[in-house]
VOFI-83316 format. One record per atom (N, C-alpha, C): x, z, y; atom name. Coordinates in Angstrom, 3 decimals. Layout:
<rs>
         c1         c3         c2   atom
          X          Z          Y     CA
...
</rs>
This chain:
<rs>
         c1         c3         c2   atom
    183.350    102.249     24.016      N
    184.022    102.947     25.075     CA
    183.428    104.347     25.164      C
    184.256    105.326     25.278      N
    183.799    106.695     25.400     CA
    183.281    106.939     26.811      C
    182.367    107.888     26.915      N
    181.724    108.163     28.194     CA
    182.744    108.472     29.288      C
    183.715    109.302     28.979      N
    184.677    109.671     30.017     CA
    185.492    108.466     30.476      C
    185.703    107.488     29.590      N
    186.427    106.291     29.997     CA
    185.590    105.455     30.960      C
    184.308    105.344     30.684      N
    183.474    104.524     31.550     CA
    183.325    105.152     32.925      C
    183.405    106.477     33.014      N
    183.265    107.118     34.313     CA
    184.489    106.871     35.186      C
    185.611    106.492     34.599      N
    186.814    106.211     35.366     CA
    186.779    104.817     35.991      C
    185.943    103.944     35.447      N
    185.867    102.578     35.946     CA
    184.969    102.513     37.163      C
    185.253    101.553     38.009      N
    184.335    101.302     39.110     CA
    183.181    100.493     38.553      C
    182.143    100.375     39.311      N
    180.999     99.589     38.870     CA
    181.007     98.248     39.589      C
    182.176     97.647     39.678      N
    182.311     96.385     40.403     CA
    181.665     95.239     39.639      C
    181.454     94.165     40.344      N
    180.881     92.983     39.712     CA
    181.814     92.415     38.649      C
    183.111     92.616     38.803      N
    184.059     92.154     37.778     CA
    183.860     92.975     36.502      C
    183.743     94.289     36.640      N
    183.501     95.138     35.477     CA
    182.185     94.763     34.805      C
    181.168     94.523     35.612      N
    179.867     94.147     35.060     CA
    179.963     92.821     34.311      C
    180.732     91.890     34.842      N
    180.864     90.599     34.166     CA
    181.627     90.758     32.856      C
    182.677     91.577     32.863      N
    183.436     91.816     31.631     CA
    182.534     92.470     30.571      C
    181.729     93.441     31.004      N
    180.812     94.106     30.079     CA
    179.790     93.125     29.514      C
    179.254     92.258     30.375      N
    178.266     91.273     29.928     CA
    178.880     90.298     28.929      C
    180.125     89.888     29.154      N
    180.787     88.966     28.225     CA
    181.094     89.675     26.912      C
    181.432     90.946     26.959      N
    181.659     91.700     25.724     CA
    180.366     91.795     24.921      C
    179.256     92.049     25.591      N
    177.956     92.092     24.904     CA
    177.622     90.722     24.322      C
    177.942     89.667     25.071      N
    177.733     88.310     24.565     CA
    178.567     88.083     23.317      C
    179.827     88.502     23.342      N
    180.702     88.355     22.173     CA
    180.077     89.021     20.951      C
    179.587     90.232     21.136      N
    178.972     90.953     20.024     CA
    177.723     90.234     19.527      C
    176.925     89.731     20.435      N
    175.703     89.025     20.068     CA
    176.007     87.719     19.333      C
    177.009     86.983     19.802      N
    177.395     85.733     19.137     CA
    177.955     86.038     17.749      C
    178.750     87.094     17.639      N
    179.295     87.471     16.338     CA
    178.175     87.785     15.356      C
    177.162     88.499     15.807      N
    176.023     88.806     14.939     CA
    175.296     87.529     14.543      C
    175.103     86.622     15.498      N
    174.414     85.365     15.208     CA
    175.216     84.506     14.235      C
    176.533     84.575     14.322      N
    177.362     83.819     13.387     CA
    177.257     84.406     11.977      C
    177.134     85.716     11.900      N
    176.999     86.378     10.600     CA
    175.615     86.168      9.999      C
    174.613     86.125     10.855      N
    173.215     85.983     10.425     CA
    172.543     84.947     11.317      C
    172.780     83.658     11.062      N
    172.301     82.602     11.961     CA
    170.802     82.317     11.849      C
    169.983     83.338     12.090      N
    168.536     83.146     12.119     CA
    168.129     82.724     13.521      C
    166.950     82.198     13.633      N
    166.446     81.798     14.938     CA
    166.432     82.952     15.921      C
    166.036     84.126     15.460      N
    165.959     85.291     16.333     CA
    167.343     85.708     16.829      C
    168.325     85.722     15.941      N
    169.675     86.134     16.336     CA
    170.288     85.130     17.319      C
    170.056     83.846     17.081      N
    170.586     82.828     17.983     CA
    169.896     82.935     19.345      C
    168.602     83.187     19.335      N
    167.874     83.348     20.597     CA
    168.400     84.557     21.368      C
    168.668     85.648     20.684      N
    169.230     86.824     21.340     CA
    170.593     86.499     21.953      C
    171.399     85.740     21.229      N
    172.713     85.353     21.752     CA
    172.560     84.449     22.971      C
    171.586     83.547     22.942      N
    171.356     82.669     24.090     CA
    170.889     83.466     25.309      C
    170.059     84.482     25.081      N
    169.630     85.346     26.187     CA
    170.831     86.110     26.755      C
    171.687     86.572     25.865      N
    172.891     87.275     26.293     CA
    173.803     86.339     27.078      C
    173.861     85.085     26.672      N
    174.657     84.085     27.390     CA
    174.152     83.921     28.817      C
    172.840     83.824     28.984      N
    172.281     83.672     30.335     CA
    172.670     84.857     31.214      C
    172.578     86.041     30.675      N
    172.938     87.248     31.427     CA
    174.426     87.231     31.782      C
    175.268     86.876     30.819      N
    176.718     86.851     31.058     CA
    177.081     85.795     32.100      C
    176.441     84.635     32.033      N
    176.722     83.585     33.026     CA
    176.386     84.070     34.433      C
    175.256     84.752     34.559      N
    174.854     85.278     35.869     CA
    175.855     86.321     36.350      C
    176.268     87.213     35.474      N
    177.229     88.257     35.845     CA
    178.565     87.652     36.258      C
    179.026     86.653     35.530      N
    180.313     86.017     35.855     CA
    180.209     85.252     37.174      C
    179.048     84.654     37.444      N
    178.852     83.970     38.730     CA
    179.029     84.939     39.900      C
    178.617     86.191     39.711      N
    178.699     87.183     40.784     CA
    180.014     87.957     40.784      C
    180.839     87.770     39.791      N
    182.096     88.532     39.681     CA
    182.982     88.429     40.920      C
    183.147     87.256     41.521      N
    184.049     87.175     42.676     CA
    183.620     88.056     43.854      C
    182.331     88.390     43.938      N
    181.835     89.185     45.057     CA
    182.476     90.573     45.106      C
    182.793     91.143     43.947      N
    183.353     92.484     43.924     CA
    184.816     92.521     43.545      C
    185.426     91.377     43.533      N
    186.819     91.304     43.103     CA
    187.756     91.414     44.292      C
    188.908     91.983     44.038      N
    189.948     92.063     45.065     CA
    190.956     90.967     44.751      C
    190.979     89.948     45.568      N
    191.906     88.840     45.366     CA
    191.656     88.055     44.092      C
    190.417     88.071     43.617      N
    190.079     87.328     42.406     CA
    190.530     87.986     41.120      C
    191.042     89.218     41.223      N
    191.565     89.917     40.051     CA
    190.471     90.111     39.003      C
    190.715     89.615     37.803      N
    189.802     89.785     36.679     CA
    188.771     88.701     36.520      C
    188.545     87.918     37.554      N
    187.523     86.878     37.491     CA
    187.917     85.784     36.503      C
    189.163     85.338     36.546      N
    189.621     84.280     35.640     CA
    189.454     84.694     34.186      C
    189.797     85.932     33.871      N
    189.660     86.407     32.495     CA
    188.199     86.386     32.061      C
    187.307     86.850     32.917      N
    185.878     86.838     32.588     CA
    185.396     85.413     32.350      C
    185.842     84.482     33.196      N
    185.443     83.078     33.048     CA
    185.978     82.481     31.752      C
    187.225     82.789     31.424      N
    187.825     82.279     30.183     CA
    187.095     82.825     28.957      C
    186.814     84.114     28.968      N
    186.108     84.730     27.834     CA
    184.708     84.142     27.699      C
    184.036     83.909     28.826      N
    182.698     83.323     28.800     CA
    182.737     81.935     28.167      C
    183.699     81.117     28.557      N
    183.812     79.766     27.998     CA
    184.055     79.804     26.490      C
    184.879     80.738     26.042      N
    185.146     80.873     24.607     CA
    183.871     81.240     23.863      C
    183.089     82.144     24.420      N
    181.841     82.544     23.762     CA
    180.827     81.409     23.766      C
    180.819     80.613     24.814      N
    179.924     79.454     24.850     CA
    180.283     78.475     23.742      C
    181.592     78.284     23.502      N
    182.028     77.391     22.411     CA
    181.589     77.957     21.063      C
    181.768     79.260     20.888      N
    181.373     79.885     19.621     CA
    179.867     79.747     19.392      C
    179.084     79.981     20.433      N
    177.633     79.873     20.304     CA
    177.219     78.430     20.043      C
    177.857     77.483     20.710      N
    177.531     76.069     20.513     CA
    177.788     75.638     19.073      C
    178.737     76.291     18.411      N
    179.025     75.930     17.017     CA
    177.863     76.291     16.095      C
    176.946     77.124     16.570      N
    175.772     77.498     15.775     CA
    174.612     76.562     15.984      C
    174.656     75.769     17.046      N
    173.544     74.890     17.343     CA
    173.353     73.868     16.230      C
    172.087     73.684     15.886      N
    171.730     72.731     14.839     CA
    171.020     71.559     15.524      C
    171.340     70.317     15.131      N
    170.676     69.163     15.769     CA
    169.156     69.322     15.763      C
    168.519     68.928     16.847      N
    167.080     69.029     16.948     CA
    166.619     70.385     17.461      C
    167.556     71.266     17.762      N
    167.212     72.561     18.321     CA
    166.660     73.552     17.313      C
    166.683     73.208     16.049      N
    166.164     74.108     15.049     CA
    167.262     75.022     14.545      C
    167.036     76.307     14.616      N
    168.019     77.281     14.141     CA
    167.934     77.394     12.637      C
    169.078     77.741     12.061      N
    169.125     77.950     10.620     CA
    168.517     79.292     10.294      C
    167.714     79.353      9.243      N
    167.142     80.625      8.778     CA
    167.721     81.024      7.465      C
</rs>
């Protein structure tokens, strides 16, 4: 996103949740491309942050606008990340 575009957005909790889920998407994509323990751990940390942001999204939403989309995107990323999990908690190197 270009700087001038971000300045047009509000800094609402919905925007923050969307941004956190986008960062999670990028982190999961990297972990899928390079499924090392470190990359998976980074994606899991990003997941925790995104979950927290999505939990707070309704606080800044007008009539719930945008919250459902953030929740749906979060669930999709959780499924993608879960596909990387290896039995026994050991990440692939």
